[in-house]
C-alpha positions as CSV (number, residue, x, y, z in Angstrom):
1,M,226.0,300.4,-37.5
2,N,222.8,299.6,-39.4
3,K,220.4,297.1,-37.7
4,P,220.3,293.8,-39.5
5,K,217.3,292.5,-41.3
6,I,215.3,289.9,-39.3
7,A,213.8,286.7,-40.5
8,L,211.5,284.6,-38.3
9,T,210.9,280.8,-38.6
10,I,207.9,279.1,-37.1
11,A,208.5,275.4,-37.3
12,G,209.5,272.2,-35.5
13,T,212.9,271.1,-34.3
14,D,215.6,268.6,-35.5
15,P,218.1,267.6,-32.9
16,T,220.6,266.6,-35.6
17,G,220.5,270.2,-36.9
18,G,219.7,269.3,-40.5
19,A,216.1,270.4,-40.8
20,G,213.5,272.5,-39.0
21,V,214.3,275.7,-37.2
22,M,217.9,274.6,-36.8
23,A,218.4,274.5,-40.6
24,D,216.4,277.7,-41.0
25,L,218.6,279.6,-38.5
26,K,221.8,278.4,-40.2
27,S,220.4,279.4,-43.6
28,F,219.4,282.9,-42.3
29,H,222.9,283.4,-41.0
30,A,224.5,282.3,-44.2
31,C,222.4,284.9,-46.0
32,G,223.5,287.7,-43.6
33,V,220.1,287.9,-41.9
34,Y,219.4,287.8,-38.2
35,G,217.2,284.8,-37.3
36,M,214.5,284.3,-34.8
37,A,212.5,281.2,-34.1
38,A,209.2,280.0,-32.5
39,I,208.8,276.3,-31.9
40,T,205.7,274.3,-33.0
41,S,206.8,270.7,-32.4
42,I,209.7,269.0,-30.7
43,V,210.8,266.2,-33.0
44,A,213.0,263.3,-32.1
45,Q,214.7,262.4,-35.4
46,N,218.0,261.7,-37.0
47,T,219.3,260.9,-40.5
48,K,217.6,257.5,-40.3
49,G,214.1,258.8,-39.7
50,V,211.6,260.3,-37.3
51,Q,211.2,258.5,-34.0
52,H,208.8,260.7,-32.0
53,I,206.9,263.9,-32.5
54,H,205.6,266.0,-29.5
55,N,203.4,268.9,-30.7
56,I,203.5,271.7,-28.2
57,E,200.3,273.4,-26.8
58,T,199.0,276.2,-29.1
59,S,199.1,278.5,-26.1
60,W,202.8,277.9,-25.8
61,L,203.3,278.9,-29.5
62,S,201.1,282.0,-28.8
63,E,203.3,283.0,-25.9
64,Q,206.4,282.8,-28.1
65,L,204.9,284.8,-30.9
66,E,203.6,287.4,-28.5
67,S,207.1,287.9,-27.1
68,I,208.6,288.3,-30.6
69,F,206.0,290.6,-32.1
70,D,205.8,292.8,-28.9
71,D,209.5,293.5,-29.2
72,E,210.8,293.5,-32.8
73,L,208.9,292.9,-36.0
74,P,210.6,290.5,-38.5
75,H,211.1,291.7,-42.0
76,A,209.9,288.3,-43.4
77,L,208.7,285.1,-41.8
78,K,208.3,281.4,-42.8
79,T,206.5,278.4,-41.5
80,G,207.5,274.8,-41.7
81,M,205.9,272.0,-39.7
82,I,202.5,273.2,-38.3
83,A,200.8,270.6,-36.2
84,S,197.2,271.7,-35.9
85,K,194.4,273.8,-37.2
86,E,194.6,275.9,-34.0
87,M,198.2,276.7,-34.7
88,M,197.4,277.7,-38.2
89,E,194.7,280.0,-37.1
90,L,197.1,281.6,-34.6
91,I,199.6,282.2,-37.3
92,Q,196.9,283.5,-39.7
93,Y,196.1,286.2,-37.0
94,Y,199.6,287.6,-37.4
95,L,199.5,287.4,-41.2
96,K,196.3,289.4,-41.2
97,K,197.7,291.9,-38.7
98,Y,200.9,292.4,-40.5
99,P,200.1,292.0,-44.2
100,E,203.2,293.9,-45.2
101,I,205.5,291.2,-43.9
102,P,206.4,288.7,-46.7
103,Y,205.4,285.1,-45.8
104,V,207.0,281.9,-47.1
105,I,205.2,278.6,-46.4
106,D,207.0,275.3,-46.7
107,P,204.1,272.9,-46.6
108,V,205.9,270.2,-44.7
109,M,204.0,266.9,-44.9
110,L,206.6,264.2,-45.2
111,A,210.2,263.9,-43.8
112,K,212.9,262.8,-46.2
113,S,212.7,259.3,-44.6
114,G,209.0,259.1,-45.7
115,D,207.6,259.6,-42.2
116,S,204.3,261.6,-42.2
117,L,204.5,264.9,-40.3
118,M,200.9,266.0,-40.8
119,D,197.5,264.2,-40.6
120,E,194.9,264.4,-43.3
121,D,192.8,267.1,-41.6
122,A,195.8,269.3,-41.1
123,K,196.6,269.1,-44.9
124,A,193.2,270.4,-45.8
125,D,193.4,273.2,-43.1
126,L,196.8,274.3,-44.5
127,Q,195.2,275.0,-47.9
128,N,192.3,276.9,-46.4
129,I,194.0,278.8,-43.6
130,L,197.6,279.6,-44.5
131,L,198.3,279.2,-48.3
132,P,196.0,282.1,-49.3
133,Y,198.4,284.4,-47.4
134,A,201.6,283.1,-48.9
135,T,204.0,285.4,-50.6
136,V,205.7,282.2,-51.8
137,A,204.8,278.6,-51.2
138,T,207.4,275.9,-51.8
139,P,205.8,272.5,-52.3
140,N,207.7,269.6,-53.7
141,L,205.9,267.4,-56.3
142,P,204.2,265.1,-53.8
143,E,203.1,268.0,-51.6
144,A,201.8,269.9,-54.7
145,E,199.8,266.7,-55.6
146,E,198.4,266.6,-52.1
147,I,197.3,270.2,-52.1
148,T,195.9,270.4,-55.7
149,G,194.6,266.9,-56.0
150,L,196.4,266.5,-59.3
151,T,198.6,263.7,-60.5
152,I,201.7,265.5,-61.6
153,Q,203.6,263.6,-64.2
154,D,204.8,266.2,-66.8
155,E,205.3,269.9,-67.4
156,S,201.7,270.4,-68.4
157,S,200.4,269.1,-65.0
158,I,203.0,271.3,-63.2
159,Y,201.5,274.3,-65.0
160,K,198.0,273.2,-64.0
161,A,199.1,272.9,-60.4
162,G,200.7,276.3,-60.5
163,D,197.5,277.8,-61.8
164,I,195.5,276.3,-58.9
165,F,197.9,277.8,-56.4
166,I,197.8,281.3,-57.9
167,N,194.2,281.6,-59.2
168,E,192.2,279.3,-56.9
169,I,194.1,279.1,-53.6
170,G,195.3,282.7,-53.8
171,S,199.1,282.4,-53.1
172,K,201.1,285.3,-54.6
173,G,203.8,283.0,-55.7
174,V,204.6,279.2,-55.7
175,V,207.7,277.3,-56.4
176,I,206.9,273.7,-57.4
177,K,210.2,271.9,-56.8
178,G,211.3,269.3,-59.2
179,G,213.6,267.3,-57.0
180,H,211.3,264.3,-57.0
181,S,211.1,264.2,-60.8
182,E,212.5,261.4,-62.9
183,D,215.1,263.6,-64.6
184,L,218.4,262.0,-63.6
185,D,220.6,264.9,-64.7
186,F,218.9,268.1,-63.7
187,S,216.6,269.4,-60.9
188,K,214.2,271.9,-62.4
189,D,212.0,274.2,-60.3
190,Y,209.0,276.2,-61.5
191,L,208.1,279.6,-60.1
192,F,204.6,280.8,-60.7
193,T,203.5,284.4,-59.9
194,N,200.6,286.5,-61.1
195,E,202.9,288.1,-63.7
196,S,204.8,285.2,-65.2
197,V,206.3,281.7,-64.9
198,Y,210.1,281.2,-64.4
199,T,212.2,278.1,-64.4
200,F,215.4,277.4,-62.5
201,E,217.6,274.5,-63.3
202,E,220.7,273.1,-61.6
203,P,222.6,269.8,-62.0
204,R,221.8,266.8,-59.8
205,F,224.5,265.3,-57.6
206,D,225.0,261.7,-56.7
207,T,224.3,261.8,-53.0
208,K,221.8,260.5,-50.5
209,H,222.5,263.4,-48.2
210,T,219.6,265.7,-48.9
211,H,218.0,266.0,-45.4
212,G,216.6,269.4,-44.8
213,T,216.6,270.6,-48.4
214,G,213.1,271.9,-48.3
215,C,213.6,273.8,-45.0
216,T,216.8,275.3,-46.3
217,F,215.4,276.3,-49.7
218,S,212.4,278.1,-48.1
219,A,214.6,279.7,-45.4
220,V,216.9,281.3,-48.0
221,I,213.8,282.7,-49.9
222,T,212.6,284.2,-46.6
223,A,216.0,285.7,-45.8
224,E,216.2,287.3,-49.3
225,L,212.7,288.7,-49.0
226,A,213.6,290.1,-45.6
227,K,216.4,292.0,-47.5
228,G,213.9,293.5,-49.9
229,K,214.6,291.2,-52.8
230,T,211.9,290.4,-55.3
231,I,210.3,286.9,-55.4
232,Y,212.2,286.1,-58.5
233,E,215.5,287.2,-57.0
234,A,214.9,285.4,-53.8
235,V,214.0,282.1,-55.5
236,K,217.0,282.4,-57.9
237,K,219.4,282.8,-54.9
238,A,217.7,279.9,-53.1
239,K,218.1,277.6,-56.0
240,Q,221.8,278.3,-56.3
241,F,222.2,278.1,-52.5
242,I,220.6,274.7,-52.2
243,S,222.5,273.3,-55.2
244,L,225.8,274.2,-53.6
245,S,224.6,272.9,-50.2
246,I,223.9,269.5,-51.8
247,K,227.1,269.5,-53.9
248,H,229.2,270.1,-50.8
249,T,227.2,267.9,-48.3
250,T,228.8,267.3,-44.9
251,E,228.4,263.4,-45.0
252,I,227.0,263.4,-41.5
253,G,224.9,260.4,-40.2
254,Q,224.2,256.8,-41.0
255,G,221.1,257.6,-43.2
256,R,220.1,260.7,-45.2
257,G,222.5,263.3,-43.9
258,P,222.0,267.0,-43.9
259,V,223.0,269.5,-46.6
260,N,225.9,272.0,-46.0
261,H,224.2,275.3,-45.0
262,F,227.5,277.2,-45.3
263,A,228.6,276.0,-48.7
264,Y,227.2,279.0,-50.5
265,M,228.8,281.5,-48.1
266,K,232.2,279.8,-48.6
267,E,232.1,279.4,-52.3
268,V,230.3,282.6,-53.4
269,G,230.9,284.9,-50.5
270,L,228.5,286.5,-48.0
271,D,228.6,289.9,-49.7
272,D,227.5,288.8,-53.1
273,E,224.9,291.5,-53.7
């Protein structure tokens, strides 16, 4: 039996299972990839919002990563909620040591409830320390505005933001997600690479249950890169995956419930290569 491909997530928790490492591991599994996880923050949250955040000691994250990398190298890794500059520098160490491992960064700044998950200093550190090493970055429109300093109101400003990510910050690829746009019928994402610009469009669905969409989207990209897919192929799969996850939401919780991480596997099939 061939060993499975391995994807590693470095992020915070979600006790409801809809976001963070819990969502990442479900997404890895649904893509047929073995998932590993290192915890950065313990978050008390539910579908109604974030109640408490407890960032762990950087030394504790270091111990987790040492254990993982001393035993089995992942074929791709992603980061989500990163609490401090020290944590970012620790992760940067591994990115420099293993440049052949694809790296996906979900620049988590706000929860779906609107609760802030990162202070102003950490936002600046993210741009300087981690984003230059990204194989793919996956900001939504508000995050792209925070990082680039632009006000993104139309396609022209999206292209300007993509140019900043690729040619100024140094990311190899960036997906600027259009879920926050004013288009009521379609959700359109823009993938920028050094070679080209691609767009991916899926219909919107009338639901409030979109908790964990960013985590899930970036996790699927990570899983597909771990399988050796190109950036384009990985993002295309992730867009289809998240669309079905929203379409077939599980209707869990009193607030913004989680997406369905197994909808793609059930509708399309695990062996869809």
